[in-house]
All heavy atoms as an XYZ file, in Angstrom:
823
protein
N       0.813     -1.194      0.000
C       0.000      0.000      0.000
C       0.861      1.263      0.000
O       0.597      2.177     -0.745
C      -0.898      0.026      1.226
C      -2.251     -0.520      1.035
C      -3.028     -0.236      2.301
C      -4.354     -0.936      2.264
N      -5.101     -0.667      3.472
N       1.823      1.317      0.914
C       2.619      2.530      1.044
C       3.456      2.784     -0.200
O       3.622      3.929     -0.601
C       3.507      2.455      2.276
C       2.707      2.522      3.555
C       3.553      2.282      4.780
O       4.610      1.686      4.698
N       3.072      2.741      5.913
N       3.968      1.723     -0.803
C       4.752      1.890     -2.033
C       3.856      2.429     -3.132
O       4.238      3.333     -3.874
C       5.431      0.576     -2.444
C       6.494      0.211     -1.416
C       6.029      0.677     -3.832
C       7.120     -1.140     -1.622
N       2.643      1.888     -3.232
C       1.699      2.371     -4.235
C       1.390      3.846     -4.014
O       1.386      4.643     -4.946
C       0.412      1.539     -4.217
C      -0.617      2.043     -5.171
C      -0.479      1.846     -6.532
C      -1.732      2.733     -4.709
C      -1.429      2.312     -7.414
C      -2.686      3.204     -5.584
C      -2.539      2.997     -6.950
N       1.130      4.219     -2.776
C       0.809      5.616     -2.465
C       1.975      6.534     -2.794
O       1.793      7.601     -3.377
C       0.431      5.756     -0.994
N       3.171      6.117     -2.445
C       4.346      6.924     -2.720
C       4.525      7.102     -4.224
O       4.768      8.196     -4.708
C       5.589      6.272     -2.109
C       6.864      7.052     -2.346
S       8.290      6.284     -1.567
C       8.422      4.768     -2.485
N       4.398      6.013     -4.972
C       4.552      6.064     -6.419
C       3.465      6.925     -7.043
O       3.738      7.758     -7.905
C       4.514      4.633     -7.013
O       5.507      3.860     -6.371
C       4.734      4.656     -8.495
N       2.242      6.739     -6.603
C       1.127      7.508     -7.139
C       1.307      8.991     -6.867
O       1.104      9.816     -7.757
C      -0.207      7.021     -6.534
O      -0.335      5.624     -6.787
C      -1.388      7.751     -7.128
N       1.702      9.339     -5.653
C       1.932     10.750     -5.337
C       3.023     11.332     -6.215
O       2.911     12.457     -6.692
C       2.309     10.929     -3.869
C       1.126     10.792     -2.948
O      -0.013     10.886     -3.377
N       1.398     10.560     -1.680
N       4.075     10.586     -6.433
C       5.173     11.072     -7.260
C       4.794     11.210     -8.712
O       5.134     12.181     -9.378
N       4.042     10.248     -9.237
C       3.679     10.248    -10.647
C       2.618     11.293    -10.953
O       2.700     12.017    -11.932
C       3.180      8.841    -11.080
C       2.597      8.871    -12.476
C       4.318      7.840    -11.004
N       1.612     11.398    -10.110
C       0.497     12.275    -10.395
C       0.605     13.655     -9.745
O      -0.224     14.513     -9.984
C      -0.821     11.610     -9.988
C      -1.119     10.391    -10.796
C      -1.021      9.134    -10.226
C      -1.459     10.493    -12.131
C      -1.287      7.999    -10.967
C      -1.724      9.366    -12.883
C      -1.637      8.115    -12.301
N       1.610     13.886     -8.929
C       1.816     15.188     -8.308
C       0.782     15.537     -7.251
O       0.550     16.698     -6.966
N       0.143     14.527     -6.663
C      -0.886     14.783     -5.657
C      -0.350     15.587     -4.489
O      -1.048     16.458     -3.969
C      -1.463     13.461     -5.121
C      -2.200     12.690     -6.171
O      -2.512     13.209     -7.234
N      -2.461     11.434     -5.886
N       0.855     15.278     -4.057
C       1.407     15.970     -2.896
C       1.598     17.451     -3.201
O       1.208     18.305     -2.417
C       2.734     15.331     -2.502
C       3.330     15.898     -1.251
C       4.604     15.176     -0.859
O       5.284     14.622     -1.704
N       4.918     15.195      0.398
N       2.187     17.770     -4.362
C       2.404     19.168     -4.706
C       1.061     19.884     -4.848
O       0.877     20.980     -4.347
C       3.207     19.314     -6.001
C       3.408     20.760     -6.380
S       4.595     21.174     -7.666
C       4.513     19.907     -8.830
N       0.108     19.253     -5.506
C      -1.211     19.855     -5.665
C      -1.867     20.093     -4.313
O      -2.415     21.160     -4.060
C      -2.097     18.966     -6.541
C      -3.489     19.498     -6.696
C      -3.750     20.514     -7.591
C      -4.524     18.995     -5.933
C      -5.034     21.023     -7.730
C      -5.807     19.490     -6.063
C      -6.067     20.507     -6.971
N      -1.809     19.095     -3.448
C      -2.438     19.194     -2.138
C      -1.834     20.270     -1.270
O      -2.541     20.999     -0.576
N      -0.536     20.397     -1.305
C       0.132     21.427     -0.508
C      -0.182     22.806     -1.066
O      -0.476     23.745     -0.341
C       1.654     21.180     -0.453
C       1.943     19.936      0.379
C       2.376     22.390      0.122
C       3.384     19.488      0.345
N      -0.155     22.931     -2.404
C      -0.390     24.217     -3.046
C      -1.807     24.712     -2.824
O      -2.034     25.882     -2.544
C      -0.108     24.116     -4.561
O       1.220     23.648     -4.740
C      -0.254     25.464     -5.243
N      -2.777     23.825     -2.948
C      -4.178     24.238     -2.863
C      -4.755     24.134     -1.472
O      -5.836     24.652     -1.201
C      -5.042     23.383     -3.805
O      -4.960     22.014     -3.391
C      -4.598     23.538     -5.248
N      -4.070     23.430     -0.577
C      -4.563     23.255      0.772
C      -5.569     22.130      0.915
O      -6.186     21.974      1.956
N      -5.733     21.314     -0.126
C      -6.737     20.251     -0.080
C      -6.320     19.056      0.747
O      -7.138     18.201      1.047
C      -7.109     19.770     -1.503
O      -5.920     19.310     -2.150
C      -7.733     20.887     -2.302
N      -5.069     18.957      1.131
C      -4.613     17.851      1.965
C      -4.475     18.283      3.417
O      -3.731     17.704      4.187
C      -3.279     17.289      1.451
C      -3.332     16.576      0.114
C      -1.941     16.118     -0.302
C      -4.269     15.385      0.174
N      -5.195     19.315      3.781
C      -5.161     19.778      5.162
C      -3.972     20.671      5.460
O      -3.672     20.935      6.617
N      -3.310     21.150      4.436
C      -2.160     22.033      4.623
C      -2.617     23.475      4.444
O      -3.349     23.793      3.515
C      -1.070     21.734      3.581
S      -0.461     20.056      3.639
N      -2.205     24.339      5.345
C      -2.489     25.754      5.175
C      -1.647     26.275      4.033
O      -0.467     25.952      3.915
C      -2.138     26.549      6.436
C      -3.056     26.217      7.597
O      -4.211     25.838      7.336
O      -2.602     26.341      8.746
N      -2.260     27.084      3.181
C      -1.527     27.672      2.075
C      -0.959     28.997      2.550
O      -1.675     29.840      3.064
C      -2.442     27.875      0.851
C      -1.690     28.527     -0.282
C      -3.006     26.534      0.414
N       0.331     29.192      2.370
C       0.984     30.424      2.756
C       1.752     30.283      4.052
O       1.484     29.404      4.859
N       2.735     31.147      4.205
C       3.529     31.150      5.419
C       4.852     30.445      5.237
O       5.023     29.622      4.358
N       5.798     30.822      6.092
C       7.136     30.249      6.018
C       7.101     28.740      6.165
O       7.777     28.023      5.443
C       8.040     30.864      7.103
O       8.062     32.281      6.928
C       9.448     30.342      7.009
N       6.302     28.227      7.096
C       6.213     26.786      7.294
C       5.723     26.075      6.054
O       6.267     25.050      5.657
N       4.697     26.612      5.425
C       4.165     26.008      4.203
C       5.199     26.052      3.083
O       5.361     25.088      2.345
C       2.894     26.725      3.751
O       1.863     26.555      4.674
N       5.875     27.171      2.962
C       6.907     27.300      1.922
C       8.037     26.303      2.167
O       8.503     25.642      1.231
C       7.441     28.729      1.878
N       8.452     26.181      3.416
C       9.530     25.234      3.748
C       9.120     23.799      3.435
O       9.888     23.050      2.834
C       9.891     25.348      5.232
C      10.601     26.612      5.610
S      12.327     26.591      5.168
C      12.928     25.427      6.363
N       7.926     23.418      3.833
C       7.447     22.063      3.566
C       7.366     21.822      2.067
O       7.779     20.775      1.568
C       6.070     21.840      4.235
C       6.222     21.805      5.750
C       5.419     20.554      3.735
C       4.915     21.880      6.504
N       6.846     22.783      1.346
C       6.726     22.650     -0.106
C       8.091     22.469     -0.754
O       8.280     21.588     -1.587
C       6.009     23.874     -0.690
C       5.850     23.806     -2.173
C       4.819     23.065     -2.728
C       6.718     24.466     -3.018
C       4.673     22.981     -4.107
C       6.583     24.398     -4.388
C       5.553     23.654     -4.941
N       9.050     23.306     -0.382
C      10.395     23.235     -0.963
C      11.047     21.896     -0.628
O      11.607     21.233     -1.501
C      11.270     24.406     -0.450
C      10.711     25.737     -0.959
C      12.731     24.223     -0.874
C      11.217     26.948     -0.202
N      10.968     21.494      0.625
C      11.592     20.240      1.042
C      10.932     19.035      0.377
O      11.617     18.098     -0.016
C      11.537     20.111      2.561
C      12.420     21.118      3.259
C      12.193     21.153      4.765
O      11.387     20.415      5.301
N      12.922     22.025      5.443
N       9.623     19.066      0.235
C       8.902     17.947     -0.364
C       9.098     17.856     -1.874
O       8.887     16.805     -2.462
C       7.405     18.069     -0.073
O       7.166     18.023      1.303
N       9.469     18.961     -2.467
C       9.615     19.023     -3.923
C      11.022     19.445     -4.323
O      11.211     20.100     -5.341
C       8.580     19.995     -4.496
C       7.180     19.537     -4.245
O       6.706     18.605     -4.865
N       6.517     20.161     -3.279
N      11.997     19.038     -3.544
C      13.379     19.482     -3.730
C      13.887     19.285     -5.158
O      14.466     20.185     -5.751
C      14.290     18.743     -2.754
C      15.752     19.084     -2.935
C      16.640     18.112     -2.192
N      18.022     18.343     -2.514
C      18.968     18.510     -1.627
N      18.696     18.457     -0.347
N      20.208     18.703     -2.007
N      13.673     18.118     -5.717
C      14.187     17.838     -7.061
C      13.533     18.745     -8.101
O      14.209     19.307     -8.965
C      13.943     16.375     -7.418
C      14.591     15.974     -8.726
C      14.459     14.486     -9.005
O      14.553     13.682     -8.060
O      14.251     14.153    -10.176
N      12.223     18.911     -8.017
C      11.518     19.774     -8.958
C      11.925     21.235     -8.765
O      12.075     21.978     -9.745
C      10.015     19.609     -8.801
N      12.121     21.655     -7.508
C      12.584     23.018     -7.230
C      13.958     23.232     -7.870
O      14.200     24.252     -8.514
C      12.626     23.296     -5.703
C      13.364     24.594     -5.398
C      11.222     23.340     -5.130
N      14.839     22.269     -7.716
C      16.188     22.383     -8.296
C      16.123     22.502     -9.820
O      16.804     23.347    -10.415
C      17.039     21.185     -7.888
N      15.317     21.661    -10.444
C      15.197     21.714    -11.913
C      14.649     23.057    -12.372
O      15.174     23.672    -13.307
C      14.298     20.581    -12.409
C      14.946     19.230    -12.360
C      13.997     18.142    -12.848
C      14.629     16.768    -12.708
N      13.712     15.698    -13.103
N      13.577     23.511    -11.723
C      12.977     24.779    -12.124
C      13.900     25.961    -11.827
O      13.975     26.907    -12.613
C      11.622     24.973    -11.441
C      10.532     24.090    -12.040
O      10.808     23.362    -13.021
O       9.393     24.133    -11.526
N      14.606     25.915    -10.696
C      15.555     26.991    -10.395
C      16.661     27.045    -11.437
O      17.071     28.128    -11.853
C      16.164     26.811     -9.002
C      15.309     27.333     -7.887
S      16.101     27.180     -6.266
C      17.463     28.333     -6.419
N      17.144     25.897    -11.872
C      18.221     25.892    -12.864
C      17.744     26.468    -14.196
O      18.518     27.084    -14.915
C      18.787     24.480    -13.049
O      17.852     23.647    -13.697
N      16.455     26.281    -14.517
C      15.881     26.811    -15.760
C      15.395     28.248    -15.615
O      15.220     28.957    -16.596
C      14.682     25.959    -16.194
C      15.019     24.590    -16.682
C      13.795     23.942    -17.302
N      12.672     23.919    -16.366
C      12.075     22.813    -15.955
N      12.470     21.654    -16.389
N      11.053     22.875    -15.119
N      15.072     28.628    -14.388
C      14.525     29.963    -14.153
C      13.042     30.058    -14.452
O      12.516     31.157    -14.641
N      12.362     28.914    -14.473
C      10.916     28.906    -14.708
C      10.369     27.521    -14.384
O      11.127     26.569    -14.228
C      10.598     29.242    -16.171
O      11.100     28.229    -17.025
N       9.049     27.446    -14.269
C       8.412     26.154    -14.057
C       7.279     26.210    -13.064
O       7.124     27.176    -12.293
N       6.459     25.169    -13.100
C       5.279     25.092    -12.239
C       5.615     25.092    -10.756
O       4.863     25.641     -9.948
C       4.471     23.838    -12.569
C       3.822     23.899    -13.932
O       3.619     25.024    -14.451
O       3.507     22.825    -14.490
N       6.730     24.467    -10.400
C       7.093     24.398     -8.991
C       7.371     25.794     -8.434
O       6.931     26.124     -7.333
C       8.324     23.491     -8.782
O       8.109     22.267     -9.465
C       8.571     23.212     -7.318
N       8.078     26.605     -9.197
C       8.373     27.963     -8.728
C       7.129     28.842     -8.770
O       6.961     29.717     -7.919
C       9.510     28.576     -9.544
C      10.857     27.858     -9.432
C      11.930     28.604    -10.214
C      11.277     27.683     -7.979
N       6.244     28.599     -9.733
C       4.967     29.329     -9.763
C       4.154     29.008     -8.516
O       3.553     29.895     -7.900
C       4.166     28.963    -11.012
O       4.834     29.374    -12.176
N       4.128     27.730     -8.140
C       3.417     27.320     -6.928
C       4.049     27.936     -5.691
O       3.354     28.381     -4.781
C       3.408     25.798     -6.812
O       2.691     25.216     -7.872
N       5.383     27.954     -5.656
C       6.089     28.546     -4.518
C       5.769     30.035     -4.409
O       5.562     30.542     -3.304
C       7.599     28.327     -4.663
C       8.470     28.890     -3.548
C       8.091     28.296     -2.194
C       9.942     28.627     -3.863
N       5.701     30.721     -5.530
C       5.353     32.142     -5.521
C       3.955     32.345     -4.953
O       3.718     33.273     -4.168
C       5.444     32.722     -6.930
N       3.039     31.456     -5.301
C       1.672     31.550     -4.783
C       1.635     31.291     -3.282
O       0.990     32.021     -2.529
C       0.774     30.556     -5.510
C      -0.683     30.655     -5.104
C      -1.574     29.721     -5.884
O      -1.265     29.391     -7.037
O      -2.599     29.316     -5.315
N       2.333     30.256     -2.852
C       2.377     29.933     -1.424
C       2.974     31.089     -0.628
O       2.499     31.421      0.452
C       3.190     28.642     -1.186
C       2.438     27.439     -1.743
C       3.500     28.443      0.300
C       3.273     26.179     -1.825
N       4.016     31.707     -1.159
C       4.689     32.804     -0.468
C       4.023     34.156     -0.635
O       4.459     35.139     -0.053
N       2.974     34.201     -1.459
C       2.284     35.472     -1.683
C       3.129     36.470     -2.433
O       2.997     37.680     -2.248
N       4.024     35.985     -3.293
C       4.925     36.867     -4.049
C       4.156     37.566     -5.166
O       3.277     36.975     -5.792
C       6.082     36.071     -4.628
S       7.036     35.178     -3.383
N       4.512     38.804     -5.434
C       3.784     39.613     -6.406
C       4.042     39.197     -7.847
O       3.197     39.405     -8.708
C       4.138     41.093     -6.227
O       5.530     41.289     -6.455
N       5.190     38.601     -8.136
C       5.556     38.294     -9.521
C       6.290     36.961     -9.585
O       7.460     36.861     -9.210
C       6.434     39.415    -10.067
C       6.757     39.297    -11.541
O       6.557     38.207    -12.130
O       7.231     40.298    -12.109
N       5.622     35.956    -10.083
C       6.190     34.618    -10.175
C       7.424     34.581    -11.075
O       8.408     33.915    -10.762
C       5.126     33.646    -10.702
O       5.672     32.374    -10.910
N       7.370     35.305    -12.184
C       8.512     35.323    -13.108
C       9.726     35.981    -12.479
O      10.855     35.529    -12.673
C       8.124     36.020    -14.410
C       7.139     35.209    -15.246
C       6.757     35.903    -16.540
O       7.508     36.788    -17.008
O       5.701     35.542    -17.084
N       9.514     37.038    -11.727
C      10.629     37.709    -11.047
C      11.244     36.790    -10.000
O      12.471     36.714     -9.876
C      10.153     39.012    -10.399
N      10.393     36.056     -9.258
C      10.897     35.105     -8.273
C      11.727     34.028     -8.967
O      12.831     33.715     -8.525
C       9.754     34.450     -7.491
C      10.179     33.319     -6.550
C      11.051     33.849     -5.415
C       8.957     32.585     -6.008
N      11.217     33.487    -10.050
C      11.920     32.431    -10.775
C      13.279     32.900    -11.271
O      14.286     32.207    -11.111
C      11.076     31.945    -11.961
O       9.878     31.367    -11.514
N      13.309     34.084    -11.841
C      14.558     34.642    -12.343
C      15.552     34.900    -11.210
O      16.743     34.590    -11.323
C      14.264     35.946    -13.088
O      15.445     36.542    -13.536
N      15.050     35.448    -10.114
C      15.893     35.743     -8.956
C      16.484     34.465     -8.363
O      17.677     34.396     -8.078
C      15.065     36.499     -7.918
C      15.788     36.802     -6.625
C      16.826     37.736     -6.593
C      15.429     36.174     -5.442
C      17.474     38.029     -5.402
C      16.071     36.460     -4.252
C      17.095     37.385     -4.239
O      17.749     37.668     -3.070
N      15.654     33.450     -8.204
C      16.154     32.191     -7.651
C      17.144     31.528     -8.594
O      18.097     30.902     -8.144
C      14.986     31.252     -7.325
C      14.105     31.682     -6.146
C      12.957     30.705     -5.954
C      14.914     31.824     -4.864
N      16.941     31.671     -9.893
C      17.884     31.097    -10.849
C      19.281     31.700    -10.664
O      20.283     30.981    -10.705
C      17.421     31.329    -12.287
C      18.342     30.708    -13.319
C      17.924     31.004    -14.741
O      17.335     32.047    -15.027
N      18.224     30.085    -15.652
N      19.344     32.994    -10.414
C      20.647     33.643    -10.234
C      21.332     33.215     -8.939
O      22.529     33.427     -8.784
C      20.539     35.184    -10.268
O      19.736     35.619     -9.173
C      19.966     35.666    -11.584
N      20.562     32.624     -8.026
C      21.104     32.176     -6.744
C      21.134     30.652     -6.607
O      21.254     30.134     -5.493
C      20.307     32.798     -5.594
C      20.502     34.273     -5.490
N      19.785     35.176     -6.235
C      21.360     35.004     -4.742
C      20.185     36.395     -5.943
N      21.141     36.327     -5.041
N      21.035     29.958     -7.725
C      21.025     28.495     -7.705
C      22.246     27.938     -6.977
O      22.128     27.038     -6.145
C      20.967     27.943     -9.137
C      20.954     26.444     -9.191
C      19.759     25.747     -9.095
C      22.134     25.728     -9.337
C      19.737     24.358     -9.139
C      22.122     24.339     -9.375
C      20.918     23.654     -9.269
N      23.420     28.486     -7.266
C      24.663     27.980     -6.658
C      24.721     28.233     -5.154
O      25.394     27.503     -4.430
C      25.885     28.614     -7.327
C      26.057     28.143     -8.764
O      25.522     27.071     -9.121
O      26.721     28.851     -9.542
N      24.017     29.235     -4.679
C      23.966     29.514     -3.244
C      23.100     28.460     -2.547
O      23.468     27.931     -1.503
C      23.399     30.928     -2.978
C      23.151     31.151     -1.504
C      24.321     31.986     -3.540
N      21.964     28.153     -3.155
C      21.019     27.206     -2.555
C      21.556     25.784     -2.630
O      21.535     25.044     -1.652
C      19.638     27.302     -3.243
C      18.697     26.216     -2.726
C      19.038     28.684     -3.043
N      22.046     25.416     -3.789
C      22.554     24.059     -4.002
C      24.078     24.108     -4.104
O      24.660     23.810     -5.141
C      21.921     23.450     -5.262
C      20.443     23.276     -5.133
C      19.566     24.221     -5.650
C      19.914     22.180     -4.473
C      18.191     24.064     -5.523
C      18.548     22.019     -4.343
C      17.683     22.968     -4.868
N      24.701     24.488     -2.993
C      26.153     24.687     -2.960
C      26.933     23.392     -3.162
O      28.065     23.415     -3.608
C      26.566     25.354     -1.646
O      26.095     24.579     -0.551
N      26.339     22.267     -2.794
C      26.950     20.966     -3.045
C      25.851     19.905     -3.046
O      24.736     20.166     -2.611
C      28.049     20.632     -2.023
C      27.528     20.538     -0.612
O      26.836     19.548     -0.308
O      27.813     21.450      0.192
N      26.158     18.732     -3.533
C      25.146     17.678     -3.663
C      24.669     17.158     -2.314
O      23.601     16.586     -2.215
C      25.648     16.500     -4.533
C      25.860     16.959     -5.964
C      26.898     15.888     -3.952
N      25.435     17.373     -1.270
C      25.083     16.845      0.049
C      24.259     17.821      0.887
O      23.945     17.524      2.035
C      26.353     16.455      0.805
N      23.884     18.969      0.333
C      23.115     19.940      1.107
C      21.773     19.315      1.491
O      21.121     18.650      0.690
C      22.940     21.266      0.325
C      22.106     21.096     -0.917
C      22.377     22.343      1.214
N      21.387     19.496      2.739
C      20.171     18.866      3.257
C      18.909     19.556      2.731
O      18.947     20.717      2.316
C      20.165     18.913      4.780
O      19.981     20.243      5.227
N      17.802     18.826      2.779
C      16.518     19.406      2.393
C      16.202     20.611      3.270
O      15.679     21.618      2.795
C      15.395     18.376      2.535
C      15.507     17.231      1.535
O      16.302     17.321      0.586
O      14.780     16.229      1.715
N      16.507     20.500      4.555
C      16.271     21.594      5.498
C      17.038     22.845      5.070
O      16.491     23.946      5.039
C      16.689     21.175      6.918
C      16.513     22.245      7.970
C      15.063     22.476      8.358
O      14.237     21.586      8.242
N      14.760     23.677      8.809
N      18.307     22.669      4.723
C      19.135     23.806      4.311
C      18.616     24.418      3.013
O      18.593     25.647      2.867
C      20.591     23.382      4.160
N      18.184     23.580      2.083
C      17.636     24.092      0.822
C      16.411     24.955      1.129
O      16.294     26.078      0.627
C      17.286     22.941     -0.145
C      16.462     23.447     -1.325
C      18.550     22.260     -0.642
N      15.515     24.438      1.956
C      14.321     25.202      2.313
C      14.653     26.517      2.986
O      14.099     27.570      2.642
N      15.556     26.476      3.937
C      15.945     27.695      4.657
C      16.576     28.719      3.725
O      16.298     29.918      3.826
C      16.921     27.344      5.780
C      16.284     26.597      6.924
C      17.287     26.064      7.932
O      18.519     26.186      7.711
O      16.842     25.498      8.958
N      17.426     28.262      2.819
C      18.104     29.181      1.899
C      17.127     29.831      0.931
O      17.203     31.036      0.660
C      19.204     28.441      1.134
C      20.362     28.030      2.023
C      21.345     27.127      1.308
N      22.362     26.648      2.239
C      23.334     25.821      1.885
N      23.423     25.355      0.650
N      24.217     25.433      2.789
N      16.201     29.054      0.394
C      15.233     29.610     -0.551
C      14.330     30.622      0.150
O      14.114     31.728     -0.355
C      14.410     28.501     -1.240
C      13.254     29.101     -2.044
C      15.291     27.643     -2.140
N      13.821     30.272      1.314
C      12.955     31.192      2.056
C      13.731     32.460      2.418
O      13.200     33.570      2.305
C      12.345     30.517      3.297
C      11.671     31.538      4.210
C      11.354     29.435      2.882
N      14.970     32.326      2.833
C      15.788     33.503      3.162
C      15.949     34.411      1.946
O      15.846     35.640      2.062
C      17.152     33.070      3.696
N      16.173     33.816      0.784
C      16.295     34.607     -0.447
C      14.989     35.330     -0.755
O      14.984     36.497     -1.156
C      16.694     33.717     -1.625
C      18.136     33.233     -1.634
C      18.331     32.128     -2.674
C      19.092     34.397     -1.910
N      13.883     34.644     -0.561
C      12.577     35.249     -0.826
C      12.322     36.420      0.119
O      11.759     37.438     -0.286
C      11.472     34.197     -0.689
C      11.516     33.114     -1.759
S      10.412     31.723     -1.426
C       8.803     32.464     -1.750
N      12.733     36.277      1.362
C      12.541     37.344      2.345
C      13.497     38.505      2.119
O      13.145     39.665      2.375
C      12.726     36.800      3.765
C      11.624     35.881      4.277
C      12.063     35.205      5.575
C      10.336     36.653      4.484
N      14.704     38.214      1.645
C      15.729     39.244      1.476
C      15.439     40.194      0.317
O      15.898     41.332      0.327
C      17.105     38.613      1.265
C      17.682     38.045      2.551
O      17.164     38.362      3.639
O      18.647     37.260      2.463
N      14.692     39.738     -0.671
C      14.420     40.576     -1.838
C      13.056     41.249     -1.668
O      12.021     40.657     -1.955
C      14.454     39.732     -3.117
C      14.361     40.573     -4.362
O      13.774     41.643     -4.364
N      14.932     40.074     -5.447
N      13.082     42.497     -1.246
C      11.841     43.239     -0.994
C      11.043     43.471     -2.270
O       9.822     43.650     -2.218
C      12.141     44.558     -0.294
C      12.683     44.375      1.112
C      13.024     45.688      1.787
O      12.707     46.760      1.234
O      13.608     45.634      2.878
N      11.697     43.489     -3.425
C      10.998     43.717     -4.687
C      10.036     42.565     -5.016
O       9.069     42.773     -5.752
C      11.991     43.874     -5.841
C      12.818     45.133     -5.687
O      12.344     46.138     -5.177
N      14.052     45.077     -6.128
N      10.279     41.386     -4.480
C       9.406     40.243     -4.743
C       8.082     40.363     -3.995
O       7.098     39.755     -4.375
C      10.098     38.931     -4.363
C      11.346     38.578     -5.152
C      11.990     37.319     -4.570
C      11.005     38.384     -6.630
N       8.080     41.128     -2.912
C       6.899     41.354     -2.085
C       6.200     40.045     -1.705
O       4.994     39.879     -1.898
C       5.914     42.281     -2.808
C       6.499     43.635     -3.117
C       5.559     44.500     -3.923
O       4.409     44.146     -4.146
N       6.044     45.638     -4.363
N       6.966     39.126     -1.160
C       6.419     37.848     -0.703
C       5.778     38.076      0.666
O       6.418     37.975      1.695
C       7.521     36.779     -0.655
S       8.241     36.427     -2.275
N       4.508     38.369      0.656
C       3.790     38.812      1.853
C       3.313     37.701      2.759
O       2.852     37.954      3.864
C       2.556     39.652      1.442
O       1.707     38.835      0.607
C       2.986     40.899      0.686
N       3.425     36.440      2.312
C       2.930     35.325      3.121
C       4.057     34.573      3.819
O       3.860     33.464      4.285
C       2.128     34.369      2.250
C       0.879     34.963      1.632
C      -0.150     35.383      2.668
O      -0.338     34.649      3.656
O      -0.769     36.436      2.488
N       5.239     35.163      3.882
C       6.374     34.517      4.547
C       6.632     35.140      5.901
O       6.348     36.251      6.170
C       7.631     34.622      3.695
C       7.578     33.881      2.366
C       8.834     34.144      1.559
C       7.403     32.400      2.570
């Protein structure tokens, strides 16, 4: 059962959808929500950050209440090496670094962090 659930969540994106929309009992918005989202979607966050665009970063912008998803994506792309400084960086550190970047850039106006 658990393997099926894990595979299904990964294949169909149920976890990301549930966290983003709040349908899985998760509050949408706030530092905690952003951290959980980033940590739960680390691989997708890394891919989208390296490209400077993508659904994962759009969802993160929504969770964080950021005024401009494209600006957030571009900003995070320029800081990819800071967030993913080495392959052994923990999920916790990735989440903390991304949230710190979002808070540090006042132009992003991430009001839900």
